[in-house]
C-alpha positions in Angstrom: 0.0 0.2 0.0 2.8 2.2 0.8 4.2 1.9 -3.2 0.5 2.7 -4.7 0.6 5.6 -2.2 4.2 7.1 -3.0 3.8 6.0 -7.3 0.1 7.7 -7.2 2.3 10.9 -5.6 4.7 10.3 -8.1 1.9 10.6 -10.8 0.4 13.9 -9.4 3.8 15.5 -8.8 4.8 14.3 -12.2 1.6 15.1 -14.1 1.6 19.1 -12.4 5.1 19.6 -12.9 4.2 18.7 -16.7 1.1 20.9 -17.2 2.0 23.8 -15.1 4.1 25.9 -17.6 0.9 25.9 -19.4 -1.1 28.4 -17.5 2.0 30.9 -17.8 3.3 30.4 -20.7 2.7 30.2 -24.9 5.0 29.2 -27.9 5.9 32.0 -29.6 6.1 31.6 -33.4 7.6 34.4 -36.2 8.4 34.6 -39.3 10.2 37.0 -41.3 10.3 37.4 -45.9 12.3 39.8 -47.1 13.2 39.8 -51.3 14.6 43.0 -52.7 12.8 45.2 -50.1 9.5 44.0 -50.1 9.0 42.0 -46.7 6.2 40.0 -45.1 6.3 38.8 -41.4 4.1 37.5 -38.8 3.8 36.3 -35.6 1.4 34.1 -33.8 1.1 31.4 -30.6 0.4 28.8 -33.6 2.0 27.9 -36.5 2.5 30.4 -38.7 4.6 31.2 -42.5 5.6 33.9 -45.1 6.0 34.6 -48.3 7.8 37.0 -50.8 8.7 37.7 -54.3 9.8 40.2 -56.5 10.5 39.8 -60.6 12.0 43.1 -62.2 12.4 43.4 -66.2 14.5 45.8 -67.9 16.1 46.2 -71.1 18.2 43.0 -71.6 17.4 41.2 -68.7 15.7 40.1 -65.2 16.3 39.8 -61.8 13.8 37.5 -59.5 14.0 36.8 -55.8 12.0 34.7 -53.9 11.7 33.7 -50.2 9.5 31.9 -48.1 9.6 31.1 -44.1 7.4 28.9 -42.1 7.5 27.8 -38.3 5.8 25.1 -36.0 5.8 22.8 -32.9 9.0 21.0 -33.5 10.5 22.3 -36.8 11.8 25.7 -38.5 11.6 26.0 -42.4 13.1 28.5 -44.5 14.5 29.7 -47.6 15.5 31.8 -50.5 16.3 32.0 -54.0 18.0 35.1 -56.4 18.6 35.4 -60.0 20.3 37.9 -62.3 20.2 37.3 -66.0 21.6 39.3 -68.8 21.6 37.8 -72.0 22.3 40.8 -73.5 22.6 44.0 -71.5 25.1 47.6 -71.7 23.8 48.2 -67.9 26.2 49.3 -65.2 25.4 46.3 -63.7 21.9 45.3 -61.2 21.8 43.3 -58.0 19.1 40.8 -56.3 18.5 39.1 -52.9 16.0 37.7 -50.3 15.9 36.3 -47.5 13.5 34.1 -45.4 13.8 34.0 -41.2 11.8 31.5 -38.8 11.7 31.9 -35.2 10.7 29.9 -32.5 10.5 30.1 -28.7 9.1 27.8 -25.8 9.8 28.8 -22.2 7.8 25.9 -20.6 10.7 23.0 -21.3 11.2 21.3 -17.7 14.0 18.6 -17.3 12.8 16.1 -14.5 14.4 13.0 -12.5 12.9 9.6 -13.8 11.9 7.4 -11.1 13.8 5.9 -8.7 17.1 8.6 -9.5 18.2 10.5 -7.0 18.3 14.3 -8.5 21.0 17.2 -8.2 19.9 20.7 -7.9 21.0 21.0 -11.5 21.8 19.6 -14.7 23.9 19.8 -17.9 21.8 19.4 -20.8 22.4 20.1 -24.6 19.8 20.6 -27.3 19.8 18.0 -30.5 18.9 19.7 -34.0 18.7 18.1 -37.4 19.1 19.9 -40.5 18.1 19.2 -44.1 18.6 21.3 -47.0 21.1 22.8 -49.8 22.8 25.4 -51.1 23.5 26.3 -54.5 25.1 29.1 -56.8 26.3 29.5 -60.2 27.5 32.3 -62.2 28.8 33.5 -65.6 30.3 36.3 -67.8 30.9 37.7 -71.2 34.2 38.9 -71.6 36.8 40.1 -72.4 35.3 43.4 -70.4 35.7 44.4 -67.0 33.5 43.7 -64.2 32.0 40.3 -62.8 29.3 38.0 -61.5 28.3 36.1 -58.2 26.3 34.5 -56.2 26.2 34.0 -52.4 23.5 31.0 -50.7 23.6 30.9 -46.4 22.1 29.4 -44.3 22.7 29.8 -40.0 21.6 28.8 -37.0 21.3 30.5 -34.0 19.5 31.1 -30.0 19.9 30.6 -26.8 19.4 27.4 -24.3 18.5 28.4 -21.0 20.3 31.5 -21.8 23.5 30.1 -23.5 23.9 31.9 -26.9 25.1 29.4 -29.7 24.9 30.0 -33.8 26.2 28.9 -36.6 26.1 29.3 -40.9 27.0 27.7 -43.8 27.7 30.0 -47.1 28.4 28.5 -50.9 29.8 31.5 -53.4 30.3 31.3 -56.9 32.1 34.6 -59.0 32.9 34.8 -62.3 35.1 37.4 -63.7 34.7 39.7 -66.4 38.4 40.0 -67.8 38.8 36.6 -68.5 35.8 34.6 -68.1 37.8 32.7 -65.8 34.9 30.8 -62.6 35.6 30.4 -59.0 33.3 28.0 -57.6 34.0 28.2 -53.9 33.0 24.4 -51.6 30.4 25.0 -48.5 32.6 26.8 -45.7 30.9 26.6 -42.2 31.2 28.2 -38.6 30.0 27.4 -35.2 27.6 24.4 -34.6 27.5 23.8 -38.3 31.4 24.2 -39.1 31.7 20.6 -39.7 28.8 20.1 -42.6 27.0 17.3 -40.3 22.9 17.2 -40.8 22.6 16.2 -37.1 23.5 19.3 -35.1 24.1 19.7 -30.8 24.3 22.9 -28.9 26.9 24.2 -26.2 25.9 22.8 -22.9 23.4 24.6 -20.6 23.4 24.2 -16.8 19.4 24.5 -15.7 17.8 23.7 -12.5 15.7 20.7 -12.0 12.1 20.8 -12.4 11.8 24.6 -13.0 10.7 25.9 -16.8 13.6 27.3 -18.7 13.6 29.3 -22.2 14.5 27.8 -25.7 14.9 30.7 -28.2 15.8 28.8 -31.6 16.0 30.9 -35.4 16.5 29.8 -38.8 17.9 32.0 -41.6 18.0 31.2 -45.4 19.7 34.0 -47.7 20.4 34.3 -51.3 21.8 37.2 -53.3 23.1 37.4 -56.4 24.8 40.7 -58.7 26.6 41.2 -61.1 28.8 45.1 -62.9 29.4 46.0 -65.9 32.5 48.6 -67.1 31.9 48.3 -70.4 31.1 51.5 -73.3 27.6 52.6 -73.9 28.0 50.9 -77.1 29.2 47.6 -76.0 27.1 44.8 -74.5 27.7 41.7 -72.1 26.0 38.7 -70.8 25.7 37.8 -67.0 24.0 35.2 -64.9 24.5 34.4 -61.2 21.9 32.1 -59.4 22.0 31.7 -55.2 19.4 29.1 -53.9 19.3 28.7 -50.2 16.6 25.8 -49.9 15.5 24.7 -46.3 12.2 24.0 -46.9 13.3 20.2 -45.2 13.7 21.9 -42.1 15.4 22.6 -38.9 13.9 19.8 -36.5 14.2 19.4 -32.7 15.4 16.2 -32.4 18.0 13.7 -33.4 17.2 9.7 -33.3 14.3 10.8 -31.3 15.8 12.3 -28.3 15.4 16.2 -28.1 17.8 17.3 -25.5 21.3 15.4 -24.5 20.8 15.1 -20.8 22.5 13.0 -18.3 21.1 9.3 -17.0 18.3 9.9 -15.2 16.6 12.3 -16.5 14.0 13.6 -18.9 12.5 16.2 -20.7 9.0 18.0 -21.3 6.8 20.8 -23.0 3.6 21.5 -23.4 4.7 24.0 -25.9 7.1 22.2 -27.7 5.1 18.7 -28.2 8.1 17.5 -26.1 7.0 14.2 -24.2 10.0 12.1 -22.1 12.4 13.8 -24.4 10.5 12.9 -27.5 9.3 15.1 -30.3 5.6 13.8 -30.2 4.4 13.1 -34.2 1.3 14.9 -34.1 1.8 18.1 -32.7 -1.6 19.3 -33.0 -3.3 16.3 -31.1 -2.3 17.2 -27.0 -3.9 14.4 -26.1 -1.2 12.0 -27.5 1.0 13.8 -25.4 -0.9 13.4 -22.4 -1.7 10.0 -22.8 2.8 9.3 -23.6 3.1 10.8 -20.3 0.6 9.0 -18.2 2.4 5.7 -20.2 5.9 7.1 -18.7 4.5 7.6 -15.2 2.7 4.1 -15.1 6.0 2.5 -16.3 8.0 3.9 -13.1 5.0 3.2 -11.0 5.7 -0.7 -12.1 9.5 -0.7 -11.4 8.5 1.0 -8.1 6.1 -2.2 -7.6 9.0 -5.1 -8.6 
């Protein structure tokens, strides 16, 4: 009977810890889509998205830019595309750019001990992320003239885990010289948590208080910019092409191999706002009942362990 009473107390305390942040915090999602100065941006406590585009035609060519961004429970998406296409022009030059930004803030994440664990006051944790997408650029320009064409595509991940800042970016560039037509296609370079080119990311370690809500702030930014300059005379003309594509609509997702946080043994994580149950991202974010049933299952498992 003593075991049953203890199990009921664990279940009650655990369920209270899982549900209580909902009364004081809500998830925050925001998106921004900018294309050559035209902007759409929105923020909400629900999933949100934005798109923007620009097409400009002029004598001898065109420039285009398109971007999108979306944020929803468990994942962020962003893409950006820019193109300058000049089949034959004596213009001095032009450029195009696009940027998509998506962000989520969760303020009810809690790290808790599993049944049978003697908790410490704080725990060292880090966040797993999975990044999926591609960067692509190209450039070409007629020669012999004075000038160049080039494209740059980038992706960046940044944020804060319980106040500990993290960031990283990857960049791809291609340029072409109008002097001799030489094309320089640089490999993708990365910094910070995106330095090694891996699709699985791990943030720096943060120390968090056990059974006390903390905040996760996460941002994904996709950028694309292109341009060309031409130093010819008013009678001469040249062709130029530059493209940049940052495609990360396949998302930045919480968790890797099912685990959202890298935790010490004997601990788990939960968040109603983030749809995180027992340190796993729930597949159906819109169905809170699934999360609750999963949590009850964890409590039942702990009760069976105490009985045995």
